[in-house]
C-alpha positions as CSV (number, residue, x, y, z in Angstrom):
1,M,68.3,-50.6,-8.4
2,N,66.9,-54.2,-8.7
3,K,63.8,-55.3,-6.8
4,M,64.0,-58.2,-4.4
5,P,61.7,-60.9,-5.7
6,V,59.7,-61.9,-2.6
7,I,59.8,-61.5,1.2
8,V,58.0,-64.0,3.4
9,F,56.9,-62.6,6.8
10,D,57.0,-64.9,9.8
11,P,53.3,-65.2,10.9
12,I,54.3,-63.7,14.2
13,C,55.0,-60.4,12.4
14,Q,51.6,-58.6,12.5
15,K,52.6,-55.1,11.8
16,P,51.5,-53.7,8.4
17,F,53.9,-50.8,8.8
18,E,56.8,-53.2,8.5
19,E,55.4,-54.5,5.3
20,V,55.2,-51.0,3.9
21,Q,58.8,-50.4,4.8
22,F,59.8,-53.5,2.7
23,M,57.8,-52.2,-0.2
24,Y,59.8,-49.0,-0.1
25,A,63.0,-51.0,0.2
26,R,62.2,-52.3,-3.3
27,A,60.8,-55.7,-2.4
28,S,58.5,-56.5,-5.3
29,S,56.2,-58.8,-3.3
30,I,55.5,-59.8,0.3
31,I,53.8,-62.9,1.5
32,S,52.2,-62.3,4.9
33,S,49.5,-63.8,7.1
34,L,46.2,-62.2,7.7
35,W,45.9,-63.8,11.2
36,D,47.7,-66.0,13.6
37,V,48.3,-69.3,11.7
38,D,48.9,-72.9,12.4
39,D,52.6,-73.6,12.2
40,K,52.3,-77.0,10.5
41,S,49.9,-75.9,7.8
42,T,51.9,-72.8,7.1
43,S,55.1,-74.8,6.8
44,I,53.5,-77.2,4.3
45,L,52.0,-74.2,2.4
46,M,55.4,-72.5,2.1
47,K,57.1,-75.7,1.0
48,I,54.5,-76.2,-1.7
49,L,54.7,-72.5,-2.7
50,F,58.4,-72.6,-3.2
51,Q,58.4,-75.9,-5.0
52,L,55.9,-74.5,-7.5
53,A,57.9,-71.3,-7.8
54,K,61.0,-73.3,-8.8
55,K,59.0,-74.7,-11.7
56,G,58.7,-71.2,-13.1
57,M,55.1,-70.4,-12.4
58,I,54.1,-66.8,-12.0
59,K,53.7,-65.6,-8.4
60,S,49.9,-65.2,-8.4
61,D,49.5,-68.7,-9.8
62,V,51.9,-70.2,-7.3
63,T,50.0,-68.7,-4.4
64,S,46.6,-69.9,-5.4
65,K,47.8,-73.3,-6.6
66,A,49.6,-73.9,-3.2
67,Q,46.4,-73.0,-1.4
68,I,44.4,-75.5,-3.5
69,I,47.0,-78.2,-2.9
70,L,46.9,-77.6,0.9
71,K,43.1,-77.6,0.9
72,K,43.1,-81.1,-0.5
73,I,45.0,-82.5,2.5
74,P,42.1,-83.7,4.8
75,Q,43.3,-82.1,8.1
76,Y,43.7,-78.7,6.3
77,K,40.5,-78.6,4.4
78,Y,39.1,-75.6,6.4
79,P,39.7,-72.1,5.1
80,C,41.5,-71.0,8.3
81,Y,44.4,-73.2,7.2
82,Y,44.8,-72.5,3.5
83,T,43.6,-68.8,3.1
84,S,45.7,-67.2,5.8
85,M,48.6,-66.2,3.6
86,V,48.4,-63.5,1.0
87,M,50.7,-62.0,-1.5
88,I,51.0,-58.2,-1.5
89,G,52.6,-56.2,-4.3
90,D,53.8,-57.4,-7.7
91,W,52.0,-60.7,-8.7
92,I,54.0,-61.3,-11.8
């Protein structure tokens, strides 16, 4: 059975058990928030993340590069905006 490439959790979903269920359902990676997040910064981060992924970068590089790009936007320079999302699972 093939693994699903990545699942992105809505920041409202704060239940780690649900994340574990997706891992058992063969999702290779999950992107989830560590805390309640700002909607606008998360939207921008996800757009950047998927734009970079389309260019063929590996998942771990995409996540960190998207965070670096978001950090350079003046209103999102604080860690609470760019460090909230993490990738769990297969980083390659």
